[in-house]
All heavy atoms as TSV, in Angstrom:
chain	resi	resn	atom	element	x	y	z
A	1	MET	N	N	-69.083	249.646	99.701
A	1	MET	CA	C	-67.864	249.153	99.133
A	1	MET	C	C	-67.422	250.121	98.050
A	1	MET	O	O	-68.242	250.671	97.322
A	1	MET	CB	C	-68.093	247.755	98.555
A	1	MET	CG	C	-66.915	247.240	97.801
A	1	MET	SD	S	-67.064	245.533	97.221
A	1	MET	CE	C	-68.622	245.514	96.420
A	2	LYS	N	N	-66.125	250.292	97.945
A	2	LYS	CA	C	-65.550	251.136	96.905
A	2	LYS	C	C	-64.508	250.323	96.155
A	2	LYS	O	O	-63.772	249.536	96.755
A	2	LYS	CB	C	-64.899	252.364	97.538
A	2	LYS	CG	C	-64.295	253.313	96.538
A	2	LYS	CD	C	-63.710	254.520	97.228
A	2	LYS	CE	C	-63.040	255.412	96.210
A	2	LYS	NZ	N	-62.394	256.556	96.847
A	3	LEU	N	N	-64.451	250.499	94.836
A	3	LEU	CA	C	-63.458	249.828	94.003
A	3	LEU	C	C	-62.381	250.819	93.594
A	3	LEU	O	O	-62.631	252.018	93.499
A	3	LEU	CB	C	-64.106	249.236	92.752
A	3	LEU	CG	C	-65.156	248.165	92.993
A	3	LEU	CD1	C	-65.830	247.798	91.683
A	3	LEU	CD2	C	-64.529	246.942	93.618
A	4	ASN	N	N	-61.186	250.327	93.296
A	4	ASN	CA	C	-60.099	251.204	92.883
A	4	ASN	C	C	-60.319	251.797	91.497
A	4	ASN	O	O	-59.650	252.755	91.125
A	4	ASN	CB	C	-58.754	250.472	92.945
A	4	ASN	CG	C	-58.669	249.279	92.016
A	4	ASN	OD1	O	-59.635	248.543	91.841
A	4	ASN	ND2	N	-57.509	249.062	91.433
A	5	SER	N	N	-61.264	251.265	90.743
A	5	SER	CA	C	-61.574	251.793	89.417
A	5	SER	C	C	-62.996	251.396	89.040
A	5	SER	O	O	-63.433	250.293	89.355
A	5	SER	CB	C	-60.589	251.246	88.386
A	5	SER	OG	O	-60.814	251.823	87.128
A	6	SER	N	N	-63.716	252.290	88.380
A	6	SER	CA	C	-65.079	251.960	87.980
A	6	SER	C	C	-65.207	251.749	86.475
A	6	SER	O	O	-66.157	251.128	86.010
A	6	SER	CB	C	-66.052	253.050	88.426
A	6	SER	OG	O	-65.729	254.265	87.809
A	7	LYS	N	N	-64.261	252.265	85.702
A	7	LYS	CA	C	-64.292	252.074	84.256
A	7	LYS	C	C	-62.848	252.045	83.771
A	7	LYS	O	O	-62.039	252.896	84.152
A	7	LYS	CB	C	-65.056	253.208	83.582
A	7	LYS	CG	C	-65.343	252.946	82.137
A	7	LYS	CD	C	-66.316	253.946	81.554
A	7	LYS	CE	C	-66.655	253.539	80.148
A	7	LYS	NZ	N	-67.679	254.379	79.570
A	8	PHE	N	N	-62.530	251.055	82.962
A	8	PHE	CA	C	-61.153	250.907	82.509
A	8	PHE	C	C	-61.123	250.094	81.228
A	8	PHE	O	O	-62.107	249.459	80.844
A	8	PHE	CB	C	-60.289	250.236	83.586
A	8	PHE	CG	C	-60.911	248.997	84.154
A	8	PHE	CD1	C	-60.690	247.766	83.569
A	8	PHE	CD2	C	-61.738	249.067	85.254
A	8	PHE	CE1	C	-61.277	246.625	84.072
A	8	PHE	CE2	C	-62.330	247.937	85.775
A	8	PHE	CZ	C	-62.102	246.706	85.176
A	9	THR	N	N	-59.975	250.111	80.565
A	9	THR	CA	C	-59.763	249.368	79.325
A	9	THR	C	C	-58.591	248.417	79.535
A	9	THR	O	O	-57.572	248.807	80.103
A	9	THR	CB	C	-59.443	250.336	78.169
A	9	THR	OG1	O	-60.534	251.254	78.026
A	9	THR	CG2	C	-59.229	249.596	76.871
A	10	ILE	N	N	-58.763	247.196	79.078
A	10	ILE	CA	C	-57.698	246.199	79.138
A	10	ILE	C	C	-57.453	245.716	77.715
A	10	ILE	O	O	-58.399	245.429	76.975
A	10	ILE	CB	C	-58.102	244.980	80.000
A	10	ILE	CG1	C	-58.616	245.408	81.369
A	10	ILE	CG2	C	-56.923	244.017	80.145
A	10	ILE	CD1	C	-59.221	244.260	82.167
A	11	LYS	N	N	-56.199	245.616	77.331
A	11	LYS	CA	C	-55.882	245.065	76.019
A	11	LYS	C	C	-56.167	243.567	76.007
A	11	LYS	O	O	-56.148	242.911	77.047
A	11	LYS	CB	C	-54.407	245.301	75.681
A	11	LYS	CG	C	-54.090	246.762	75.446
A	11	LYS	CD	C	-52.661	246.938	75.020
A	11	LYS	CE	C	-52.400	248.411	74.764
A	11	LYS	NZ	N	-51.053	248.652	74.254
A	12	LYS	N	N	-56.441	243.039	74.813
A	12	LYS	CA	C	-56.704	241.612	74.653
A	12	LYS	C	C	-55.597	240.799	75.319
A	12	LYS	O	O	-54.419	241.096	75.161
A	12	LYS	CB	C	-56.788	241.268	73.161
A	12	LYS	CG	C	-57.153	239.838	72.873
A	12	LYS	CD	C	-57.227	239.621	71.375
A	12	LYS	CE	C	-57.480	238.172	71.048
A	12	LYS	NZ	N	-57.516	237.954	69.604
A	13	LYS	N	N	-55.986	239.813	76.084
A	13	LYS	CA	C	-55.107	238.925	76.860
A	13	LYS	C	C	-54.402	239.646	78.008
A	13	LYS	O	O	-53.493	239.106	78.621
A	13	LYS	CB	C	-54.103	238.213	75.958
A	13	LYS	CG	C	-54.779	237.290	74.957
A	13	LYS	CD	C	-53.799	236.421	74.245
A	13	LYS	CE	C	-54.562	235.519	73.277
A	13	LYS	NZ	N	-53.703	234.610	72.576
A	14	GLY	N	N	-54.836	240.864	78.313
A	14	GLY	CA	C	-54.278	241.610	79.431
A	14	GLY	C	C	-54.988	241.286	80.733
A	14	GLY	O	O	-55.989	240.559	80.753
A	15	LYS	N	N	-54.445	241.816	81.838
A	15	LYS	CA	C	-55.030	241.596	83.161
A	15	LYS	C	C	-55.162	242.919	83.897
A	15	LYS	O	O	-54.399	243.853	83.648
A	15	LYS	CB	C	-54.153	240.663	83.993
A	15	LYS	CG	C	-54.098	239.261	83.474
A	15	LYS	CD	C	-53.298	238.371	84.390
A	15	LYS	CE	C	-53.275	236.966	83.829
A	15	LYS	NZ	N	-52.686	236.010	84.756
A	16	PHE	N	N	-56.123	242.967	84.807
A	16	PHE	CA	C	-56.330	244.135	85.664
A	16	PHE	C	C	-56.891	243.623	86.981
A	16	PHE	O	O	-57.757	242.742	86.989
A	16	PHE	CB	C	-57.321	245.116	85.024
A	16	PHE	CG	C	-57.507	246.378	85.801
A	16	PHE	CD1	C	-56.617	247.418	85.672
A	16	PHE	CD2	C	-58.581	246.521	86.670
A	16	PHE	CE1	C	-56.788	248.591	86.397
A	16	PHE	CE2	C	-58.755	247.684	87.395
A	16	PHE	CZ	C	-57.855	248.723	87.251
A	17	THR	N	N	-56.390	244.147	88.096
A	17	THR	CA	C	-56.870	243.718	89.404
A	17	THR	C	C	-57.734	244.800	90.033
A	17	THR	O	O	-57.300	245.941	90.175
A	17	THR	CB	C	-55.696	243.393	90.345
A	17	THR	OG1	O	-54.900	242.364	89.752
A	17	THR	CG2	C	-56.185	242.918	91.701
A	18	LEU	N	N	-58.960	244.426	90.397
A	18	LEU	CA	C	-59.847	245.319	91.138
A	18	LEU	C	C	-59.577	245.137	92.628
A	18	LEU	O	O	-59.477	244.013	93.116
A	18	LEU	CB	C	-61.308	245.003	90.837
A	18	LEU	CG	C	-61.798	245.463	89.477
A	18	LEU	CD1	C	-63.154	244.859	89.176
A	18	LEU	CD2	C	-61.870	246.973	89.425
A	19	ILE	N	N	-59.455	246.249	93.338
A	19	ILE	CA	C	-59.213	246.232	94.776
A	19	ILE	C	C	-60.418	246.853	95.462
A	19	ILE	O	O	-60.868	247.926	95.074
A	19	ILE	CB	C	-57.924	246.999	95.124
A	19	ILE	CG1	C	-56.741	246.352	94.416
A	19	ILE	CG2	C	-57.712	247.039	96.632
A	19	ILE	CD1	C	-55.466	247.168	94.460
A	20	THR	N	N	-60.944	246.171	96.474
A	20	THR	CA	C	-62.122	246.659	97.183
A	20	THR	C	C	-61.744	247.281	98.515
A	20	THR	O	O	-60.796	246.861	99.174
A	20	THR	CB	C	-63.116	245.522	97.465
A	20	THR	OG1	O	-62.459	244.522	98.225
A	20	THR	CG2	C	-63.657	244.926	96.202
A	21	THR	N	N	-62.496	248.314	98.893
A	21	THR	CA	C	-62.423	248.904	100.218
A	21	THR	C	C	-63.842	248.890	100.758
A	21	THR	O	O	-64.752	249.408	100.118
A	21	THR	CB	C	-61.899	250.352	100.164
A	21	THR	OG1	O	-60.636	250.352	99.486
A	21	THR	CG2	C	-61.728	250.925	101.554
A	22	VAL	N	N	-64.034	248.270	101.919
A	22	VAL	CA	C	-65.361	248.144	102.502
A	22	VAL	C	C	-65.579	249.292	103.485
A	22	VAL	O	O	-64.719	249.584	104.310
A	22	VAL	CB	C	-65.526	246.782	103.213
A	22	VAL	CG1	C	-66.897	246.667	103.846
A	22	VAL	CG2	C	-65.283	245.648	102.227
A	23	TYR	N	N	-66.729	249.982	103.349
A	23	TYR	CA	C	-67.081	251.100	104.236
A	23	TYR	C	C	-68.351	250.770	104.997
A	23	TYR	O	O	-69.198	250.065	104.464
A	23	TYR	CB	C	-67.317	252.369	103.420
A	23	TYR	CG	C	-66.056	252.932	102.834
A	23	TYR	CD1	C	-65.737	252.739	101.508
A	23	TYR	CD2	C	-65.175	253.654	103.627
A	23	TYR	CE1	C	-64.575	253.245	100.968
A	23	TYR	CE2	C	-64.020	254.169	103.092
A	23	TYR	CZ	C	-63.717	253.968	101.763
A	23	TYR	OH	O	-62.571	254.478	101.241
A	24	PRO	N	N	-68.595	251.280	106.175
A	24	PRO	CA	C	-67.609	251.999	106.978
A	24	PRO	C	C	-66.505	251.054	107.445
A	24	PRO	O	O	-66.664	249.839	107.391
A	24	PRO	CB	C	-68.407	252.526	108.169
A	24	PRO	CG	C	-69.589	251.628	108.271
A	24	PRO	CD	C	-69.865	251.125	106.865
A	25	LYS	N	N	-65.403	251.620	107.862
A	25	LYS	CA	C	-64.240	250.807	108.213
A	25	LYS	C	C	-64.545	249.787	109.299
A	25	LYS	O	O	-63.933	248.740	109.358
A	25	LYS	CB	C	-63.076	251.696	108.604
A	25	LYS	CG	C	-62.597	252.500	107.424
A	25	LYS	CD	C	-61.330	253.231	107.698
A	25	LYS	CE	C	-61.021	254.049	106.459
A	25	LYS	NZ	N	-59.682	254.068	106.075
A	26	GLU	N	N	-65.512	250.070	110.185
A	26	GLU	CA	C	-65.890	249.119	111.241
A	26	GLU	C	C	-66.610	247.906	110.666
A	26	GLU	O	O	-66.817	246.923	111.351
A	26	GLU	CB	C	-66.828	249.752	112.285
A	26	GLU	CG	C	-66.395	251.048	112.886
A	26	GLU	CD	C	-66.731	252.249	112.025
A	26	GLU	OE1	O	-67.872	252.411	111.578
A	26	GLU	OE2	O	-65.818	253.037	111.792
A	27	SER	N	N	-67.047	247.989	109.430
A	27	SER	CA	C	-67.867	246.923	108.860
A	27	SER	C	C	-67.036	245.868	108.142
A	27	SER	O	O	-67.466	245.300	107.163
A	27	SER	CB	C	-68.898	247.514	107.903
A	27	SER	OG	O	-68.247	248.069	106.794
A	28	SER	N	N	-65.859	245.595	108.642
A	28	SER	CA	C	-64.987	244.625	107.980
A	28	SER	C	C	-65.358	243.182	108.309
A	28	SER	O	O	-64.615	242.272	108.008
A	28	SER	CB	C	-63.532	244.897	108.354
A	28	SER	OG	O	-63.365	244.750	109.742
A	29	GLU	N	N	-66.512	242.981	108.935
A	29	GLU	CA	C	-66.942	241.637	109.291
A	29	GLU	C	C	-67.792	241.023	108.182
A	29	GLU	O	O	-68.970	240.747	108.347
A	29	GLU	CB	C	-67.710	241.663	110.610
A	29	GLU	CG	C	-66.849	242.115	111.764
A	29	GLU	CD	C	-67.618	242.155	113.070
A	29	GLU	OE1	O	-68.722	241.603	113.132
A	29	GLU	OE2	O	-67.095	242.745	114.019
A	30	TYR	N	N	-67.183	240.796	107.044
A	30	TYR	CA	C	-67.877	240.150	105.948
A	30	TYR	C	C	-67.229	238.800	105.683
A	30	TYR	O	O	-66.066	238.587	105.974
A	30	TYR	CB	C	-67.882	241.012	104.684
A	30	TYR	CG	C	-66.512	241.372	104.172
A	30	TYR	CD1	C	-65.855	240.548	103.270
A	30	TYR	CD2	C	-65.876	242.537	104.583
A	30	TYR	CE1	C	-64.600	240.864	102.804
A	30	TYR	CE2	C	-64.626	242.859	104.116
A	30	TYR	CZ	C	-63.984	242.025	103.229
A	30	TYR	OH	O	-62.745	242.342	102.774
A	31	GLU	N	N	-68.012	237.882	105.163
A	31	GLU	CA	C	-67.521	236.540	104.891
A	31	GLU	C	C	-66.707	236.497	103.615
A	31	GLU	O	O	-65.558	236.104	103.631
A	31	GLU	CB	C	-68.691	235.569	104.776
A	31	GLU	CG	C	-69.004	234.863	106.053
A	31	GLU	CD	C	-70.107	233.838	105.844
A	31	GLU	OE1	O	-69.977	232.975	104.951
A	31	GLU	OE2	O	-71.093	233.923	106.577
A	32	THR	N	N	-67.330	236.886	102.534
A	32	THR	CA	C	-66.662	236.766	101.245
A	32	THR	C	C	-67.101	237.868	100.287
A	32	THR	O	O	-68.178	238.437	100.421
A	32	THR	CB	C	-66.994	235.423	100.560
A	32	THR	OG1	O	-68.403	235.297	100.458
A	32	THR	CG2	C	-66.413	234.247	101.307
A	33	ILE	N	N	-66.247	238.126	99.327
A	33	ILE	CA	C	-66.607	238.960	98.178
A	33	ILE	C	C	-66.593	238.020	96.984
A	33	ILE	O	O	-65.611	237.316	96.746
A	33	ILE	CB	C	-65.618	240.117	97.962
A	33	ILE	CG1	C	-65.638	241.053	99.170
A	33	ILE	CG2	C	-65.950	240.868	96.678
A	33	ILE	CD1	C	-64.614	242.162	99.105
A	34	THR	N	N	-67.712	237.972	96.255
A	34	THR	CA	C	-67.770	237.151	95.051
A	34	THR	C	C	-67.780	238.061	93.837
A	34	THR	O	O	-68.388	239.124	93.849
A	34	THR	CB	C	-69.013	236.237	95.040
A	34	THR	OG1	O	-70.178	237.040	95.192
A	34	THR	CG2	C	-68.947	235.205	96.152
A	35	TRP	N	N	-67.086	237.630	92.808
A	35	TRP	CA	C	-66.938	238.399	91.575
A	35	TRP	C	C	-67.633	237.672	90.438
A	35	TRP	O	O	-67.660	236.446	90.403
A	35	TRP	CB	C	-65.459	238.539	91.241
A	35	TRP	CG	C	-64.665	239.270	92.272
A	35	TRP	CD1	C	-64.009	238.722	93.337
A	35	TRP	CD2	C	-64.449	240.667	92.347
A	35	TRP	NE1	N	-63.390	239.701	94.062
A	35	TRP	CE2	C	-63.640	240.917	93.479
A	35	TRP	CE3	C	-64.845	241.749	91.566
A	35	TRP	CZ2	C	-63.238	242.192	93.839
A	35	TRP	CZ3	C	-64.437	243.020	91.929
A	35	TRP	CH2	C	-63.640	243.227	93.051
A	36	SER	N	N	-68.161	238.440	89.488
A	36	SER	CA	C	-68.764	237.831	88.302
A	36	SER	C	C	-68.590	238.746	87.097
A	36	SER	O	O	-68.413	239.955	87.233
A	36	SER	CB	C	-70.243	237.534	88.532
A	36	SER	OG	O	-70.946	238.727	88.794
A	37	SER	N	N	-68.629	238.141	85.920
A	37	SER	CA	C	-68.531	238.864	84.648
A	37	SER	C	C	-69.852	238.716	83.915
A	37	SER	O	O	-70.438	237.628	83.895
A	37	SER	CB	C	-67.401	238.267	83.800
A	37	SER	OG	O	-67.432	238.793	82.493
A	38	SER	N	N	-70.311	239.792	83.294
A	38	SER	CA	C	-71.559	239.733	82.533
A	38	SER	C	C	-71.381	239.003	81.201
A	38	SER	O	O	-72.364	238.588	80.587
A	38	SER	CB	C	-72.099	241.142	82.270
A	38	SER	OG	O	-71.212	241.857	81.423
A	39	ASN	N	N	-70.129	238.833	80.760
A	39	ASN	CA	C	-69.867	238.137	79.503
A	39	ASN	C	C	-68.496	237.471	79.587
A	39	ASN	O	O	-67.479	238.106	79.322
A	39	ASN	CB	C	-69.938	239.113	78.324
A	39	ASN	CG	C	-69.879	238.401	76.992
A	39	ASN	OD1	O	-69.385	237.286	76.876
A	39	ASN	ND2	N	-70.389	239.064	75.968
A	40	LYS	N	N	-68.486	236.199	79.939
A	40	LYS	CA	C	-67.223	235.476	80.128
A	40	LYS	C	C	-66.454	235.251	78.825
A	40	LYS	O	O	-65.280	234.923	78.858
A	40	LYS	CB	C	-67.478	234.144	80.827
A	40	LYS	CG	C	-67.931	234.333	82.261
A	40	LYS	CD	C	-68.206	233.004	82.929
A	40	LYS	CE	C	-68.729	233.252	84.339
A	40	LYS	NZ	N	-69.091	232.001	85.002
A	41	ALA	N	N	-67.100	235.453	77.681
A	41	ALA	CA	C	-66.393	235.363	76.400
A	41	ALA	C	C	-65.494	236.585	76.204
A	41	ALA	O	O	-64.474	236.515	75.518
A	41	ALA	CB	C	-67.381	235.240	75.251
A	42	ILE	N	N	-65.855	237.708	76.828
A	42	ILE	CA	C	-65.075	238.950	76.736
A	42	ILE	C	C	-64.024	239.002	77.833
A	42	ILE	O	O	-62.847	239.286	77.575
A	42	ILE	CB	C	-65.992	240.193	76.836
A	42	ILE	CG1	C	-67.063	240.177	75.747
A	42	ILE	CG2	C	-65.184	241.484	76.832
A	42	ILE	CD1	C	-66.519	240.330	74.344
A	43	ALA	N	N	-64.418	238.749	79.079
A	43	ALA	CA	C	-63.487	238.807	80.209
A	43	ALA	C	C	-63.981	237.921	81.345
A	43	ALA	O	O	-65.182	237.792	81.562
A	43	ALA	CB	C	-63.337	240.244	80.709
A	44	THR	N	N	-63.038	237.331	82.053
A	44	THR	CA	C	-63.357	236.545	83.247
A	44	THR	C	C	-62.741	237.251	84.450
A	44	THR	O	O	-61.842	238.079	84.312
A	44	THR	CB	C	-62.794	235.121	83.151
A	44	THR	OG1	O	-61.377	235.184	82.980
A	44	THR	CG2	C	-63.425	234.354	82.001
A	45	VAL	N	N	-63.239	236.921	85.632
A	45	VAL	CA	C	-62.696	237.492	86.866
A	45	VAL	C	C	-62.592	236.363	87.888
A	45	VAL	O	O	-63.499	235.558	88.021
A	45	VAL	CB	C	-63.553	238.678	87.377
A	45	VAL	CG1	C	-64.974	238.266	87.650
A	45	VAL	CG2	C	-62.920	239.338	88.586
A	46	ASN	N	N	-61.452	236.307	88.598
A	46	ASN	CA	C	-61.287	235.228	89.571
A	46	ASN	C	C	-61.696	235.679	90.968
A	46	ASN	O	O	-62.145	236.813	91.162
A	46	ASN	CB	C	-59.856	234.664	89.541
A	46	ASN	CG	C	-58.814	235.616	90.090
A	46	ASN	OD1	O	-59.099	236.594	90.774
A	46	ASN	ND2	N	-57.559	235.324	89.789
A	47	SER	N	N	-61.536	234.818	91.945
A	47	SER	CA	C	-61.986	235.089	93.315
A	47	SER	C	C	-61.197	236.197	94.008
A	47	SER	O	O	-61.608	236.695	95.046
A	47	SER	CB	C	-61.908	233.815	94.154
A	47	SER	OG	O	-60.562	233.378	94.230
A	48	LYS	N	N	-60.077	236.613	93.427
A	48	LYS	CA	C	-59.271	237.699	93.996
A	48	LYS	C	C	-59.468	239.026	93.263
A	48	LYS	O	O	-58.780	239.995	93.519
A	48	LYS	CB	C	-57.796	237.312	93.978
A	48	LYS	CG	C	-57.524	236.121	94.883
A	48	LYS	CD	C	-56.075	235.758	94.900
A	48	LYS	CE	C	-55.874	234.559	95.811
A	48	LYS	NZ	N	-54.478	234.157	95.877
A	49	GLY	N	N	-60.414	239.063	92.316
A	49	GLY	CA	C	-60.707	240.294	91.586
A	49	GLY	C	C	-59.791	240.554	90.401
A	49	GLY	O	O	-59.766	241.650	89.862
A	50	VAL	N	N	-59.057	239.534	89.970
A	50	VAL	CA	C	-58.182	239.686	88.804
A	50	VAL	C	C	-58.990	239.402	87.543
A	50	VAL	O	O	-59.554	238.323	87.379
A	50	VAL	CB	C	-56.964	238.742	88.882
A	50	VAL	CG1	C	-56.092	238.888	87.642
A	50	VAL	CG2	C	-56.155	239.011	90.144
A	51	ILE	N	N	-59.026	240.396	86.654
A	51	ILE	CA	C	-59.782	240.297	85.410
A	51	ILE	C	C	-58.833	239.884	84.294
A	51	ILE	O	O	-57.748	240.451	84.154
A	51	ILE	CB	C	-60.424	241.649	85.062
A	51	ILE	CG1	C	-61.351	242.075	86.195
A	51	ILE	CG2	C	-61.173	241.568	83.734
A	51	ILE	CD1	C	-61.757	243.527	86.114
A	52	ASN	N	N	-59.249	238.899	83.506
A	52	ASN	CA	C	-58.491	238.458	82.333
A	52	ASN	C	C	-59.298	238.764	81.084
A	52	ASN	O	O	-60.403	238.242	80.920
A	52	ASN	CB	C	-58.230	236.942	82.405
A	52	ASN	CG	C	-57.290	236.590	83.523
A	52	ASN	OD1	O	-56.124	236.950	83.474
A	52	ASN	ND2	N	-57.791	235.901	84.532
A	53	ALA	N	N	-58.751	239.634	80.226
A	53	ALA	CA	C	-59.429	239.988	78.982
A	53	ALA	C	C	-59.250	238.858	77.975
A	53	ALA	O	O	-58.134	238.403	77.744
A	53	ALA	CB	C	-58.863	241.291	78.430
A	54	LYS	N	N	-60.350	238.401	77.387
A	54	LYS	CA	C	-60.318	237.308	76.417
A	54	LYS	C	C	-60.309	237.814	74.980
A	54	LYS	O	O	-59.571	237.312	74.154
A	54	LYS	CB	C	-61.526	236.389	76.615
A	54	LYS	CG	C	-61.605	235.761	77.985
A	54	LYS	CD	C	-60.539	234.724	78.134
A	54	LYS	CE	C	-60.723	233.966	79.437
A	54	LYS	NZ	N	-59.683	232.986	79.645
A	55	LYS	N	N	-61.186	238.788	74.700
A	55	LYS	CA	C	-61.257	239.343	73.352
A	55	LYS	C	C	-61.855	240.744	73.416
A	55	LYS	O	O	-62.299	241.185	74.476
A	55	LYS	CB	C	-62.048	238.436	72.419
A	55	LYS	CG	C	-63.507	238.271	72.759
A	55	LYS	CD	C	-64.177	237.351	71.746
A	55	LYS	CE	C	-65.677	237.302	71.945
A	55	LYS	NZ	N	-66.331	236.473	70.953
A	56	VAL	N	N	-61.874	241.419	72.307
A	56	VAL	CA	C	-62.381	242.791	72.227
A	56	VAL	C	C	-63.883	242.804	72.507
A	56	VAL	O	O	-64.622	241.955	72.013
A	56	VAL	CB	C	-62.087	243.389	70.836
A	56	VAL	CG1	C	-62.690	244.783	70.711
A	56	VAL	CG2	C	-60.589	243.442	70.589
A	57	GLY	N	N	-64.330	243.762	73.306
A	57	GLY	CA	C	-65.740	243.907	73.628
A	57	GLY	C	C	-65.915	244.596	74.965
A	57	GLY	O	O	-64.943	245.065	75.560
A	58	GLU	N	N	-67.135	244.669	75.429
A	58	GLU	CA	C	-67.443	245.293	76.718
A	58	GLU	C	C	-68.209	244.313	77.587
A	58	GLU	O	O	-68.997	243.514	77.094
A	58	GLU	CB	C	-68.295	246.544	76.521
A	58	GLU	CG	C	-67.568	247.665	75.841
A	58	GLU	CD	C	-68.406	248.939	75.752
A	58	GLU	OE1	O	-69.455	249.019	76.422
A	58	GLU	OE2	O	-68.004	249.835	75.009
A	59	CYS	N	N	-67.957	244.408	78.887
A	59	CYS	CA	C	-68.726	243.624	79.850
A	59	CYS	C	C	-68.685	244.337	81.198
A	59	CYS	O	O	-67.923	245.279	81.394
A	59	CYS	CB	C	-68.205	242.191	79.970
A	59	CYS	SG	S	-66.613	242.038	80.738
A	60	THR	N	N	-69.523	243.879	82.099
A	60	THR	CA	C	-69.591	244.451	83.444
A	60	THR	C	C	-69.054	243.426	84.431
A	60	THR	O	O	-69.459	242.261	84.393
A	60	THR	CB	C	-71.050	244.801	83.801
A	60	THR	OG1	O	-71.533	245.754	82.845
A	60	THR	CG2	C	-71.159	245.380	85.203
A	61	ILE	N	N	-68.164	243.875	85.307
A	61	ILE	CA	C	-67.648	243.043	86.387
A	61	ILE	C	C	-68.356	243.487	87.667
A	61	ILE	O	O	-68.415	244.673	87.969
A	61	ILE	CB	C	-66.124	243.199	86.547
A	61	ILE	CG1	C	-65.402	242.875	85.239
A	61	ILE	CG2	C	-65.623	242.350	87.711
A	61	ILE	CD1	C	-65.555	241.452	84.745
A	62	THR	N	N	-68.913	242.523	88.393
A	62	THR	CA	C	-69.687	242.818	89.592
A	62	THR	C	C	-69.038	242.175	90.812
A	62	THR	O	O	-68.589	241.033	90.745
A	62	THR	CB	C	-71.122	242.288	89.440
A	62	THR	OG1	O	-71.700	242.845	88.254
A	62	THR	CG2	C	-71.982	242.634	90.642
A	63	ALA	N	N	-69.009	242.937	91.927
A	63	ALA	CA	C	-68.535	242.417	93.212
A	63	ALA	C	C	-69.706	242.425	94.187
A	63	ALA	O	O	-70.403	243.430	94.315
A	63	ALA	CB	C	-67.405	243.285	93.760
A	64	ASN	N	N	-69.933	241.296	94.853
A	64	ASN	CA	C	-70.989	241.184	95.859
A	64	ASN	C	C	-70.381	240.757	97.180
A	64	ASN	O	O	-69.522	239.890	97.221
A	64	ASN	CB	C	-72.032	240.144	95.439
A	64	ASN	CG	C	-72.891	240.634	94.312
A	64	ASN	OD1	O	-73.547	241.660	94.440
A	64	ASN	ND2	N	-72.879	239.923	93.218
A	65	ILE	N	N	-70.851	241.370	98.266
A	65	ILE	CA	C	-70.375	241.042	99.603
A	65	ILE	C	C	-71.405	240.174	100.308
A	65	ILE	O	O	-72.595	240.480	100.304
A	65	ILE	CB	C	-70.143	242.315	100.445
A	65	ILE	CG1	C	-69.041	243.162	99.842
A	65	ILE	CG2	C	-69.814	241.955	101.887
A	65	ILE	CD1	C	-68.817	244.470	100.564
A	66	LYS	N	N	-70.951	239.101	100.928
A	66	LYS	CA	C	-71.795	238.292	101.796
A	66	LYS	C	C	-71.402	238.661	103.226
A	66	LYS	O	O	-70.278	238.413	103.662
A	66	LYS	CB	C	-71.585	236.804	101.556
A	66	LYS	CG	C	-72.469	235.939	102.424
A	66	LYS	CD	C	-72.275	234.473	102.126
A	66	LYS	CE	C	-73.153	233.640	103.032
A	66	LYS	NZ	N	-72.897	232.214	102.854
A	67	TRP	N	N	-72.324	239.302	103.951
A	67	TRP	CA	C	-72.051	239.796	105.297
A	67	TRP	C	C	-72.229	238.714	106.349
A	67	TRP	O	O	-73.143	237.899	106.257
A	67	TRP	CB	C	-72.974	240.969	105.626
A	67	TRP	CG	C	-72.715	242.139	104.749
A	67	TRP	CD1	C	-73.390	242.473	103.620
A	67	TRP	CD2	C	-71.686	243.110	104.903
A	67	TRP	NE1	N	-72.852	243.604	103.066
A	67	TRP	CE2	C	-71.812	244.014	103.828
A	67	TRP	CE3	C	-70.681	243.320	105.839
A	67	TRP	CZ2	C	-70.955	245.091	103.674
A	67	TRP	CZ3	C	-69.829	244.390	105.677
A	67	TRP	CH2	C	-69.973	245.267	104.618
A	68	GLU	N	N	-71.362	238.729	107.365
A	68	GLU	CA	C	-71.488	237.830	108.500
A	68	GLU	C	C	-72.613	238.284	109.403
A	68	GLU	O	O	-73.396	237.496	109.889
A	68	GLU	CB	C	-70.196	237.862	109.335
A	68	GLU	CG	C	-69.274	236.737	109.054
A	68	GLU	CD	C	-68.058	236.793	109.957
A	68	GLU	OE1	O	-68.159	237.190	111.116
A	68	GLU	OE2	O	-66.992	236.437	109.464
A	69	LYS	N	N	-72.670	239.590	109.636
A	69	LYS	CA	C	-73.678	240.150	110.539
A	69	LYS	C	C	-74.583	241.083	109.759
A	69	LYS	O	O	-74.112	241.869	108.956
A	69	LYS	CB	C	-73.007	240.919	111.684
A	69	LYS	CG	C	-72.161	240.032	112.570
A	69	LYS	CD	C	-71.598	240.808	113.715
A	69	LYS	CE	C	-70.793	239.905	114.622
A	69	LYS	NZ	N	-70.290	240.596	115.786
A	70	SER	N	N	-75.860	241.027	110.039
A	70	SER	CA	C	-76.803	241.871	109.307
A	70	SER	C	C	-77.121	243.169	110.030
A	70	SER	O	O	-77.898	243.953	109.547
A	70	SER	CB	C	-78.092	241.092	109.057
A	70	SER	OG	O	-78.668	240.722	110.283
A	71	ASN	N	N	-76.521	243.433	111.174
A	71	ASN	CA	C	-76.841	244.646	111.947
A	71	ASN	C	C	-75.831	245.758	111.732
A	71	ASN	O	O	-75.678	246.620	112.572
A	71	ASN	CB	C	-76.935	244.308	113.436
A	71	ASN	CG	C	-75.626	243.782	114.004
A	71	ASN	OD1	O	-74.732	243.438	113.239
A	71	ASN	ND2	N	-75.526	243.721	115.306
A	72	LEU	N	N	-75.151	245.795	110.589
A	72	LEU	CA	C	-74.141	246.816	110.348
A	72	LEU	C	C	-74.735	248.101	109.883
A	72	LEU	O	O	-75.552	248.283	109.172
A	72	LEU	CB	C	-73.109	246.313	109.364
A	72	LEU	CG	C	-72.346	245.099	109.847
A	72	LEU	CD1	C	-71.424	244.591	108.742
A	72	LEU	CD2	C	-71.502	245.441	111.043
């Protein structure tokens, strides 16, 4: 999987959308991508990869893929 950005800055109360590209292109048979924030007091992320900055600080946003087929 590749993200449109790996490091970025968002102003307080700002938003940023992470866009995923799944590789190889034939491997588009995944069920879901789940997002999480290492510190929800700093920033949250919704199910579509939209990050909402809450306050000044740093955190890590993680995307995980749940695959339909394990033989990819």
